[in-house]
C-alpha positions in Angstrom: -1.5 -24.7 0.2 0.1 -26.4 -3.0 3.4 -27.8 -3.8 5.8 -30.4 -2.4 5.7 -30.7 1.4 8.9 -30.8 3.5 9.7 -32.6 6.8 7.9 -31.0 9.8 10.3 -29.7 12.5 9.8 -27.2 15.2 11.0 -23.6 14.1 12.1 -20.6 16.1 10.3 -17.5 15.0 13.1 -15.1 14.4 11.9 -12.7 11.6 9.1 -10.2 12.4 7.8 -7.9 9.5 5.5 -5.0 10.4 3.4 -3.1 7.9 1.8 0.3 8.5 0.6 3.3 6.6 -1.7 6.3 7.8 -1.7 6.6 11.5 1.1 4.1 11.6 4.0 6.2 13.2 2.4 6.4 16.7 1.3 2.7 16.5 4.9 1.7 15.7 6.2 3.9 18.6 3.9 2.2 21.0 4.7 -1.3 19.8 8.6 -0.9 19.9 8.3 0.9 23.3 7.2 -2.5 25.0 9.8 -4.7 23.3 12.6 -5.6 25.7 16.4 -5.1 24.8 16.9 -8.8 24.6 14.2 -9.3 21.9 15.3 -12.4 20.1 14.1 -11.8 16.5 15.0 -9.4 13.7 12.3 -6.7 12.8 11.6 -5.3 9.3 9.3 -2.3 9.3 7.5 -1.1 6.1 5.6 2.1 6.0 4.3 4.0 3.0 6.7 6.9 2.4 6.9 9.6 -0.2 9.6 8.7 -2.9 11.7 11.9 -2.4 14.1 12.7 0.4 15.0 10.8 3.5 12.9 9.2 6.3 13.1 10.1 10.1 11.4 6.9 11.0 14.6 5.1 12.1 15.4 7.9 14.5 11.8 8.1 15.8 11.6 4.3 16.6 15.1 4.3 18.0 14.1 6.9 20.5 10.8 5.2 21.3 12.2 2.0 23.0 15.3 0.0 23.9 15.8 -1.6 20.4 18.2 0.1 18.0 16.6 1.2 14.7 18.4 1.6 11.5 17.6 2.3 7.9 17.8 -0.9 5.9 20.7 -1.0 3.5 21.2 -3.3 0.6 23.3 -6.5 1.4 23.1 -6.1 5.2 22.5 -9.2 7.2 19.5 -9.3 9.5 20.4 -8.7 13.2 18.3 -10.0 16.0 17.0 -7.2 18.2 17.4 -4.6 15.6 14.6 -2.8 13.8 15.3 -2.5 10.0 13.2 0.3 8.5 12.5 0.3 4.7 13.9 3.5 3.0 11.7 5.6 0.7 11.3 4.4 -2.9 12.5 0.9 -2.4 10.9 -2.3 -1.8 12.5 -4.0 1.3 13.0 -7.8 0.5 14.7 -10.7 2.2 17.1 -13.2 0.6 18.7 -16.0 2.8 18.9 -13.7 5.7 20.2 -10.6 3.8 18.3 -7.6 3.0 17.6 -6.7 -0.6 16.5 -3.2 -1.7 14.7 -3.1 -5.0 13.4 -0.5 -7.4 10.8 -2.8 -8.8 7.3 -1.8 -10.0 5.1 0.0 -7.4 2.3 -1.8 -5.9 -1.1 0.1 -5.4 0.9 3.2 -6.0 3.5 2.4 -3.2 7.2 1.7 -3.1 8.0 0.4 -0.4 4.9 -1.8 -0.4 4.0 -3.9 2.6 2.8 -6.8 0.3 6.1 -7.0 -1.4 8.0 -7.4 1.9 5.4 -9.7 3.4 5.7 -12.1 0.4 9.5 -12.0 0.4 9.6 -12.9 4.1 7.0 -15.6 3.6 9.3 -17.2 1.0 12.5 -16.7 2.8 11.6 -17.5 6.4 8.5 -19.7 6.1 7.2 -20.7 9.5 9.9 -18.6 11.3 8.1 -15.4 10.1 5.7 -13.3 12.0 3.6 -10.7 10.1 2.1 -7.7 11.9 -0.4 -5.3 10.3 -0.9 -1.9 12.0 -3.0 1.2 11.2 -3.4 2.2 7.6 -5.9 2.9 4.9 -7.0 0.6 2.2 -5.6 -3.0 2.0 -1.8 -3.2 1.5 -0.5 -6.1 3.5 -3.6 -8.3 3.4 -2.5 -10.6 0.6 1.1 -10.7 2.0 -0.1 -11.6 5.4 -2.0 -14.5 3.9 1.1 -15.7 2.2 3.0 -15.6 5.5 0.3 -17.7 7.2 0.2 -20.1 4.2 3.9 -20.8 4.6 3.4 -21.5 8.3 4.1 -18.2 9.8 2.1 -16.2 12.4 -0.2 -13.2 11.9 -0.8 -10.5 14.4 -3.1 -7.5 13.6 -3.8 -4.3 15.5 -7.4 -4.1 16.8 -9.3 -2.1 14.1 -11.3 -0.4 16.8 -8.1 1.1 18.2 -6.3 1.9 14.8 -6.5 5.5 13.8 -7.1 4.2 10.2 -8.7 0.7 10.4 -8.6 -0.1 6.6 -5.4 -2.2 6.6 -6.3 -4.2 9.8 -9.8 -4.8 8.7 -8.6 -5.9 5.1 -6.0 -8.2 6.7 -8.4 -9.8 9.0 -11.0 -10.2 6.1 -8.4 -12.4 4.3 -6.5 -14.0 7.3 -8.6 -14.4 10.5 -6.3 -14.7 13.5 -6.8 -15.0 17.2 -3.9 -12.4 17.7 -5.9 -9.2 17.4 -5.0 -6.6 20.1 -4.4 -3.0 20.9 -0.9 -2.1 20.1 0.8 -2.3 23.6 -0.7 -5.7 24.2 0.3 -6.7 20.7 3.9 -6.0 21.6 3.8 -8.2 24.7 2.1 -11.0 22.7 4.8 -10.6 20.0 7.6 -10.8 22.5 6.1 -14.0 23.9 5.5 -15.5 20.4 9.0 -15.2 19.2 10.3 -16.9 22.3 8.1 -19.9 21.7 9.1 -22.4 18.9 6.5 -22.7 16.2 4.7 -26.2 16.4 6.2 -28.8 14.1 4.1 -28.9 10.9 4.6 -29.8 7.2 4.9 -26.6 5.2 4.2 -26.3 1.4 6.9 -24.9 -0.9 6.0 -21.4 -2.2 3.6 -21.5 -5.1 4.8 -20.5 -8.6 2.4 -17.5 -8.4 4.0 -16.4 -5.1 7.5 -16.8 -6.5 6.6 -14.8 -9.6 5.1 -11.9 -7.7 8.5 -11.8 -5.6 10.5 -11.9 -8.7 8.6 -8.9 -10.2 9.3 -6.9 -7.0 13.0 -7.6 -7.2 13.7 -7.5 -10.9 10.8 -5.9 -12.7 9.1 -7.8 -15.3 10.1 -9.5 -18.5 8.0 -9.3 -21.6 4.8 -11.4 -21.3 5.9 -12.7 -17.8 3.5 -10.7 -15.6 1.3 -13.5 -14.7 1.5 -17.3 -14.3 -0.5 -19.9 -16.4 -3.9 -19.0 -14.8 -3.9 -15.6 -16.6 -7.3 -14.2 -17.1 -8.4 -12.0 -20.1 -7.7 -8.3 -19.9 -9.9 -6.8 -17.1 -11.0 -3.8 -18.9 -9.2 -1.5 -16.4 -6.1 0.5 -17.1 -3.2 1.0 -14.8 -3.1 4.4 -13.1 0.7 4.5 -13.1 1.3 3.8 -16.9 -2.1 3.5 -18.6 -1.4 -0.1 -19.7 -4.1 -2.8 -19.6 -4.5 -4.6 -16.3 -5.2 -8.4 -16.0 -6.4 -10.1 -12.9 -3.9 -12.3 -11.1 -4.7 -15.1 -8.6 -8.3 -15.8 -9.6 -10.7 -14.0 -7.4 -8.2 -12.1 -5.2 -9.0 -8.9 -6.9 -5.3 -8.3 -7.5 -4.1 -6.8 -11.0 -0.9 -6.4 -12.8 -0.1 -4.5 -16.0 2.5 -5.6 -18.6 5.1 -3.3 -17.0 4.4 -5.0 -13.5 2.6 -2.4 -11.6 0.4 -4.2 -9.0 -3.1 -3.0 -7.8 -5.6 -4.3 -5.5 -9.1 -3.7 -6.4 -9.7 -1.3 -3.4 -6.6 0.7 -4.4 -7.5 0.8 -7.9 -11.0 2.2 -7.0 -9.2 4.9 -4.9 -6.8 5.8 -7.8 -9.7 6.2 -10.2 -11.5 8.4 -7.8 -8.4 10.7 -7.8 -8.2 10.5 -11.6 -11.9 11.4 -11.8 -11.4 14.4 -9.4 -8.3 15.7 -11.4 -10.4 15.5 -14.6 -13.1 17.6 -13.0 -10.7 20.2 -11.7 -9.2 20.3 -15.2 -12.6 20.9 -16.7 -13.4 23.6 -14.2 -10.2 25.4 -15.0 -11.0 25.2 -18.7 -14.5 26.6 -18.2 -13.1 29.5 -16.1 -10.6 30.2 -18.9 -13.3 30.0 -21.5 -15.5 32.3 -19.6 -12.7 34.9 -19.2 -11.8 34.7 -23.0 -15.5 35.0 -24.0 -16.0 38.1 -21.8 -13.0 39.8 -23.3 -14.3 39.1 -26.8 -17.7 40.4 -25.8 -16.1 43.6 -24.6 -14.1 44.0 -27.7 -17.1 43.6 -29.9 -19.1 46.3 -28.1 -22.1 47.5 -29.9 -20.6 47.1 -33.3 -21.9 43.5 -34.0 -24.9 43.0 -31.8 -25.4 39.3 -32.9 -21.8 38.4 -32.3 -21.8 40.1 -28.9 -25.0 38.2 -27.9 -23.3 35.0 -28.9 -20.3 35.7 -26.6 -22.7 36.7 -23.8 -24.5 33.4 -24.1 -21.2 31.5 -24.0 -20.3 33.4 -20.9 -23.6 32.5 -19.3 -23.3 28.7 -20.2 -19.7 28.5 -19.0 -20.5 30.3 -15.7 -23.5 28.0 -15.0 -21.5 24.9 -15.9 -18.5 25.9 -13.7 -20.7 26.7 -10.8 -22.2 23.3 -10.9 -18.7 21.7 -11.0 -17.4 23.9 -8.3 -20.3 23.1 -6.0 -19.8 19.4 -6.6 -16.0 19.4 -6.1 -16.2 21.5 -2.8 -18.9 19.2 -1.5 -16.6 16.2 -1.8 -14.2 17.8 0.9 -15.7 18.1 4.3 -12.8 20.3 5.3 -14.1 23.1 3.1 -17.3 23.4 5.2 -19.3 23.4 1.8 -23.0 22.7 2.1 -24.8 20.9 -0.6 -28.0 22.8 0.1 -26.5 26.2 -0.5 
């Protein structure tokens, strides 16, 4: 940790922030089911959601256990014993015990993003915070959980062996080893005990400039040439999947990137985004080949026997396009196990 240290005093852990993604709804239901009605901490829940429409997650979680669950609203003060759920297309942030909803840049393609909320809670609550990572793909939440622990907070992680999608729990544990790794129902009981036990007195460093900058970007977007702090590295050679801008690596060897606009990407999420971009390009190429084949066949038919050389040229074009399209089609279908395609056929 860096920065000026403050006086060490015992702190009651009264802010719990939970991040989940794929497979997370059932994990969240199991977790809130075991929390008692007198749970003494406020809960913030962030789950990756599509930007359009509304979310039924507050209703689902409200029916799952004894705690009330509400959609988070801008300016609402945190309430102990209440589950505050991030709405679609907004980062859920915290400022002096008050919820802040932001339309800041996406992170790894997500808004709300787990990292954005975890960072904000780390800054606002420090050792009073508890971060929980549940089932999900890729690595959203890993850097944010590290920030919570660096600020004196506690980390709990769903056992990756139990998680339907172990990516997020595994990534969190890779950056922030913790003894609190349990199946979800046990995790809930441990969480209840943890928030009733004051955190041991310890000196806690002030938030680093890099952490404060990342939080400001999530709140306000980005000012010109203010994406990264003084430890900026040269352009990475990668482009942002959201806007096409050049990405620079932030935070040394963390594998975390930002573009000039402020979009954030982890290396793992960036790799996945490029996979999708590559697949889209291949499907576009396949469509172009099919259209070129159809056009060449029509021109071949129109030529008939009148111009033999021209007809043969169209015939060759058809043959080449069909062969190339078949190769592409076999490759694309082989990437999707749900199609039942067989590489050897």
